[in-house]
C-alpha positions in Angstrom: -38.8 82.4 -10.7 -41.4 81.9 -13.3 -41.8 78.9 -14.8 -39.4 78.3 -18.2 -41.3 78.1 -21.4 -40.1 75.1 -23.3 -41.3 74.4 -26.9 -42.5 71.4 -27.9 -41.0 69.1 -30.4 -41.5 70.1 -34.1 -42.9 68.1 -36.8 -42.7 64.5 -36.9 -40.6 64.4 -39.7 -37.9 66.5 -39.6 -37.8 67.1 -43.6 -41.1 69.1 -42.6 -39.4 71.4 -40.8 -40.4 75.1 -41.8 -38.5 77.2 -40.1 -35.2 77.8 -37.7 -37.1 76.3 -34.2 -37.7 73.1 -36.1 -34.5 72.7 -37.1 -32.3 73.9 -34.3 -33.0 71.1 -32.1 -32.6 68.3 -34.2 -29.2 66.1 -33.5 -27.9 65.7 -37.3 -26.7 69.3 -36.9 -24.1 68.0 -34.1 -22.4 66.6 -37.1 -21.6 70.2 -38.5 -19.6 71.0 -35.5 -15.8 70.5 -36.2 -16.7 72.4 -39.8 -18.1 75.5 -38.0 -15.2 75.8 -35.4 -12.6 75.6 -38.1 -14.5 78.0 -40.7 -14.3 80.1 -37.1 -10.5 79.6 -36.6 -10.0 80.4 -40.5 -10.7 83.9 -39.6 -7.6 85.4 -38.4 -8.8 87.6 -35.9 -11.4 84.8 -34.2 -8.4 82.1 -34.5 -5.7 84.3 -32.6 -8.8 85.1 -30.1 -9.3 81.5 -29.5 -5.5 80.3 -29.7 -4.7 83.2 -26.6 -7.8 83.0 -24.5 -9.8 79.8 -25.2 -8.9 76.0 -23.7 -11.1 74.7 -26.3 -8.8 72.4 -28.1 -7.9 70.7 -24.7 -11.1 70.6 -23.1 -13.3 70.0 -26.2 -16.9 68.9 -24.4 -16.8 72.3 -22.7 -16.7 74.4 -25.8 -18.9 72.0 -27.7 -21.5 72.3 -24.6 -20.9 75.9 -24.4 -22.0 76.8 -27.7 -24.7 74.5 -27.9 -26.0 76.2 -25.0 -26.0 79.6 -26.5 -27.5 78.0 -29.5 -30.6 76.2 -27.4 -31.5 79.3 -25.2 -31.7 82.1 -28.1 -33.6 79.4 -30.6 -35.6 77.6 -28.1 -35.6 79.3 -24.6 -38.0 81.6 -22.8 -36.8 85.2 -22.1 -34.9 84.8 -18.8 -32.9 81.9 -20.4 -32.0 83.7 -23.6 -31.4 86.4 -21.4 -28.8 84.6 -19.0 -27.3 82.8 -21.8 -26.5 86.0 -23.9 -24.9 87.8 -20.3 -23.2 85.0 -19.9 -21.1 84.8 -23.3 -20.5 88.7 -23.1 -19.0 87.8 -20.0 -16.7 85.5 -21.3 -16.4 87.5 -24.3 -15.1 91.1 -22.2 -11.2 89.5 -21.6 -10.8 88.4 -25.4 -9.1 91.2 -27.1 -5.5 92.0 -28.2 -3.8 94.9 -30.3 -2.0 94.2 -33.8 1.6 92.4 -33.6 3.4 90.9 -35.8 1.6 90.7 -38.9 -1.0 89.7 -36.7 -4.4 91.0 -36.4 -5.9 92.8 -33.9 -9.1 91.0 -32.2 -12.2 91.9 -30.1 -14.6 89.4 -29.2 -16.9 92.2 -27.4 -16.9 94.7 -29.7 -15.8 93.1 -33.3 -18.9 93.5 -34.9 -18.2 91.7 -38.3 -16.1 88.7 -36.1 -19.5 88.3 -34.5 -21.5 88.2 -37.5 -18.8 85.5 -39.2 -19.1 83.0 -36.2 -22.8 83.3 -36.4 -22.6 82.6 -40.0 -20.6 79.7 -39.6 -23.0 78.0 -37.4 -26.1 78.2 -39.9 -23.8 77.3 -42.8 -22.8 74.3 -41.1 -25.8 73.2 -39.9 -27.8 73.3 -42.8 -24.8 72.1 -45.1 -25.3 68.9 -42.6 -28.7 69.1 -43.0 -28.8 68.9 -46.7 -26.1 66.5 -46.8 -28.6 63.9 -44.9 -31.9 65.0 -45.4 -31.5 66.7 -48.3 -32.6 70.2 -48.9 -35.8 71.8 -47.5 -38.1 73.8 -49.7 -36.9 77.4 -50.4 -39.2 79.2 -48.4 -38.2 77.2 -45.6 -34.6 77.4 -46.0 -35.1 81.3 -46.0 -37.3 81.1 -42.7 -34.1 79.3 -41.2 -31.7 81.3 -42.4 -33.3 84.0 -41.3 -34.0 82.5 -37.9 -30.0 81.9 -37.6 -29.9 85.5 -37.1 -30.6 85.6 -33.7 -27.6 84.3 -32.5 -25.8 87.1 -34.1 -28.1 90.0 -33.1 -28.4 88.5 -29.0 -24.9 89.4 -29.6 -25.3 93.2 -30.3 -24.6 92.5 -34.1 -27.5 95.3 -35.8 -30.0 92.8 -37.4 -29.8 94.9 -40.6 -26.4 93.2 -41.0 -27.7 89.6 -41.0 -29.7 88.2 -44.2 -33.3 88.2 -45.7 -33.1 85.1 -47.4 -30.8 82.0 -48.2 -29.6 83.6 -51.7 -28.1 86.8 -50.0 -26.6 84.5 -47.0 -24.9 81.8 -49.6 -23.5 84.8 -52.2 -21.9 86.5 -48.4 -20.7 83.4 -47.2 -19.1 82.8 -50.4 -17.6 86.1 -50.8 -15.6 85.7 -47.1 -14.6 82.3 -48.1 -12.7 83.0 -50.7 -10.9 85.3 -48.9 -9.8 83.5 -46.1 -6.3 82.4 -45.3 -5.5 80.2 -42.5 -2.8 81.0 -40.2 -0.6 79.9 -37.9 -2.9 80.4 -35.1 -5.7 78.0 -36.8 -3.7 75.7 -37.8 -2.3 75.2 -34.0 -5.3 75.1 -32.8 -7.4 72.6 -35.1 -4.4 70.1 -35.1 -4.7 69.9 -31.4 -8.7 69.8 -31.4 -8.9 67.4 -34.3 -6.3 65.1 -32.4 -8.1 65.3 -29.4 -5.6 63.6 -27.3 -7.2 65.2 -23.7 -10.6 64.2 -24.6 -12.4 61.3 -22.9 -12.3 58.0 -24.5 -15.7 57.9 -25.7 -15.1 61.4 -27.7 -11.6 60.2 -29.0 -13.2 57.0 -30.4 -15.8 58.9 -32.4 -12.8 61.3 -33.9 -12.5 59.1 -37.0 -16.1 60.0 -37.6 -15.8 63.6 -36.6 -12.5 64.2 -38.8 -14.4 62.9 -41.7 -17.3 64.7 -41.4 -15.5 67.9 -40.7 -13.5 67.4 -44.0 -16.0 66.3 -45.9 -18.3 69.7 -44.9 -15.7 72.1 -45.4 -15.1 74.2 -48.9 -12.6 72.7 -50.4 -10.4 75.5 -50.2 -10.8 76.0 -46.4 -10.2 71.9 -46.2 -7.2 72.5 -48.4 -5.6 75.1 -46.2 -5.8 73.2 -43.1 -4.5 70.3 -44.9 -7.1 67.6 -44.2 -7.1 64.9 -46.6 -10.0 64.2 -48.7 -9.8 61.8 -51.7 -12.3 60.1 -53.6 -12.3 57.0 -51.0 -13.4 59.1 -48.5 -15.7 60.9 -50.0 -17.6 57.6 -50.9 -17.3 56.5 -47.4 -19.2 59.7 -46.4 -21.6 59.5 -48.9 -22.5 56.0 -47.7 -22.8 57.1 -43.8 -24.9 60.0 -44.6 -27.0 57.6 -46.5 -27.7 55.1 -44.4 -28.3 58.2 -41.7 -30.3 59.9 -44.2 -32.7 56.8 -44.3 -32.9 55.8 -40.5 -32.5 59.5 -38.6 -36.1 60.9 -40.0 -38.0 57.2 -39.0 -36.5 58.1 -35.2 -39.0 59.6 -33.0 -38.8 63.3 -32.7 -38.1 63.3 -28.7 -35.0 60.6 -29.6 -33.5 62.7 -32.2 -33.8 66.2 -30.2 -33.2 64.6 -26.8 -29.6 66.6 -26.2 -31.1 69.6 -27.0 -33.8 69.6 -24.4 -32.0 68.1 -21.9 -29.1 70.8 -22.7 -32.3 73.2 -21.8 -33.2 71.4 -19.0 -30.0 71.7 -17.7 -29.6 75.3 -17.4 -32.7 75.6 -16.4 -31.8 74.4 -13.5 -28.6 75.5 -13.1 -30.7 79.1 -13.1 -33.4 77.5 -10.9 -36.4 77.7 -13.4 -38.0 74.8 -13.9 -39.8 73.4 -17.5 
């Protein structure tokens, strides 16, 4: 196969990011993973589909790497890598469907454009929320370009491009509208509790879970946090702000290669598995 065209690291200072491709490889976004997952589960269609077809609560790293591999391939990979990841995700979605029963909604991961749109929105929102908590907001034009870039996560899986958003304001308005209508059901609660307990996770991941639970509660919209029953009072808020304040002082000073190492490592792993080279 042909050589896989990976890009070079973005700006030396992440606060100078100009668009989605600059933002996507930054490890700081990983702090929003828990918030993104819980927002996805809060949609009853997604929550039921995950509860009935996924074991990511028992294998959290498998789900995390699968999501990151897709994001990195779409944002940073060449055509072959993007195509392979899209095909992989689409195949994984094929069996994920079920009829409405007992007040629980029907779901279809392969053909429900609206549910796929919501999943992409949660990744965009959680990534942006985490970025701004640690590094502060980008200039408005850059924010708009980042939002537009995130749309590739939806359109690559068949969501019509016109359903995505032309700027940050349009994205925020639709996100707030959807959050106001979320109702966390039993499926979402059961999966979230198992996920955040992380009893089956490796020891090193369990050691990180107190920080992950704090970040998840801090980043979630307050109404969603309350529905999941996550405790978050003034003391935890002060702790979170102290942590992100420290990260915000240190993270921009790290070399780009170190900040982005997980992204380029995962891209390299994907390329090797497909017989590609950098």
